[in-house]
C-alpha positions as CSV (number, residue, x, y, z in Angstrom):
1,M,-32.1,-26.2,1.3
2,L,-30.0,-24.0,4.0
3,V,-26.0,-24.6,4.3
4,V,-24.5,-22.9,7.3
5,F,-20.9,-22.0,7.1
6,H,-18.7,-20.6,9.4
7,I,-15.6,-19.3,7.3
8,S,-12.7,-16.7,7.7
9,S,-13.6,-13.4,8.3
10,D,-10.6,-12.5,6.4
11,I,-12.3,-12.9,2.8
12,P,-12.1,-9.6,1.4
13,I,-15.6,-7.3,0.9
14,R,-16.2,-4.1,-0.8
15,L,-18.6,-1.8,-1.4
16,T,-19.1,-0.7,-5.0
17,N,-21.1,1.7,-6.8
18,G,-22.1,3.6,-3.8
19,T,-20.6,6.8,-2.0
20,S,-17.9,7.5,0.0
21,L,-16.6,10.0,2.6
22,R,-14.1,12.8,1.3
23,D,-12.2,15.4,2.2
24,G,-11.3,17.4,-0.6
25,N,-9.8,15.1,-2.7
26,R,-8.8,12.6,-0.3
27,R,-11.4,9.8,-0.2
28,F,-11.8,8.2,3.3
29,A,-14.1,4.8,3.3
30,N,-17.1,3.8,1.3
31,T,-20.4,4.3,3.4
32,S,-22.9,2.8,0.5
33,G,-22.8,0.3,-2.4
34,R,-23.0,-2.6,-3.8
35,V,-21.7,-5.6,-1.4
36,E,-18.9,-7.7,-3.0
37,V,-17.1,-10.7,-1.9
38,S,-13.7,-12.4,-3.5
39,I,-13.5,-15.7,-3.5
40,N,-10.6,-17.2,-5.0
41,N,-9.4,-13.9,-6.6
42,Q,-12.7,-13.2,-8.3
43,W,-15.4,-10.3,-7.0
44,G,-18.5,-11.6,-6.8
45,T,-22.3,-10.1,-5.4
46,I,-23.6,-11.1,-1.8
47,C,-27.0,-12.0,-1.6
48,G,-28.3,-11.7,-5.2
49,T,-31.9,-12.0,-5.3
50,S,-32.3,-12.7,-1.7
51,Y,-34.0,-10.6,1.0
52,W,-30.9,-8.1,2.7
53,D,-32.0,-6.9,5.8
54,D,-30.8,-4.3,8.3
55,E,-29.2,-7.0,10.4
56,D,-27.1,-8.2,7.5
57,A,-26.4,-4.0,6.8
58,T,-25.3,-3.5,10.5
59,V,-22.9,-6.6,10.6
60,L,-21.7,-5.8,7.5
61,C,-21.3,-2.1,8.4
62,R,-19.6,-3.1,11.6
63,M,-16.8,-5.1,9.8
64,L,-16.3,-1.9,7.8
65,N,-15.8,-0.1,10.8
66,H,-18.6,1.8,11.1
67,T,-21.3,1.8,13.6
68,S,-24.2,0.7,12.3
69,G,-26.1,-0.4,8.1
70,R,-29.0,-0.1,6.6
71,A,-30.4,-2.4,4.0
72,L,-31.3,-0.6,0.9
73,R,-33.3,-3.1,-1.6
74,Y,-34.2,-2.8,-5.4
75,G,-30.8,-3.2,-7.1
76,Q,-29.9,0.6,-5.7
77,F,-26.6,0.2,-7.0
78,G,-26.8,-2.0,-10.0
79,A,-26.3,-5.7,-10.9
80,G,-22.4,-7.1,-10.4
81,S,-20.4,-8.5,-13.3
82,G,-19.2,-11.6,-11.3
83,P,-21.0,-14.5,-10.0
84,I,-23.3,-14.4,-6.8
85,W,-21.5,-15.8,-4.2
86,I,-23.9,-15.7,-1.8
87,A,-27.4,-16.4,-2.2
88,Y,-28.8,-16.3,1.2
89,L,-27.6,-14.3,4.3
90,R,-29.3,-14.2,7.5
91,C,-27.5,-12.5,10.1
92,Q,-29.2,-11.6,13.7
93,G,-27.0,-8.6,14.0
94,D,-24.9,-9.3,16.9
95,E,-22.4,-11.5,14.8
96,D,-18.7,-10.0,14.3
97,S,-18.6,-10.9,10.6
98,I,-20.8,-11.9,7.9
99,F,-19.2,-14.8,7.8
100,H,-20.6,-15.7,11.4
101,C,-24.1,-15.8,10.0
102,P,-26.1,-18.7,8.4
103,M,-25.2,-18.4,4.9
104,A,-25.7,-20.4,1.4
105,F,-23.2,-20.2,-1.0
106,N,-24.3,-20.1,-4.4
């Protein structure tokens, strides 16, 4: 069953276990990693075992001030230690936020 939510875009999101842009010892921004969201002050993953595609990645990357994104599959960045908060995400690619895309909370 698909449950569609349109929730606040100010929920914290982050990329973990990936790579970031650096200039010497200064770190500027994460450029890849496992996507996590914080709900009720608990970090958890997004998507879990559901299909993550380039449209979803592009919307998420734009939220993080990048111009585009590309989905990497098969647990490239390891499993999360928190709950799987969002088990289904289907962005078209032109949304302002992943939280404006159809999704189901786990």
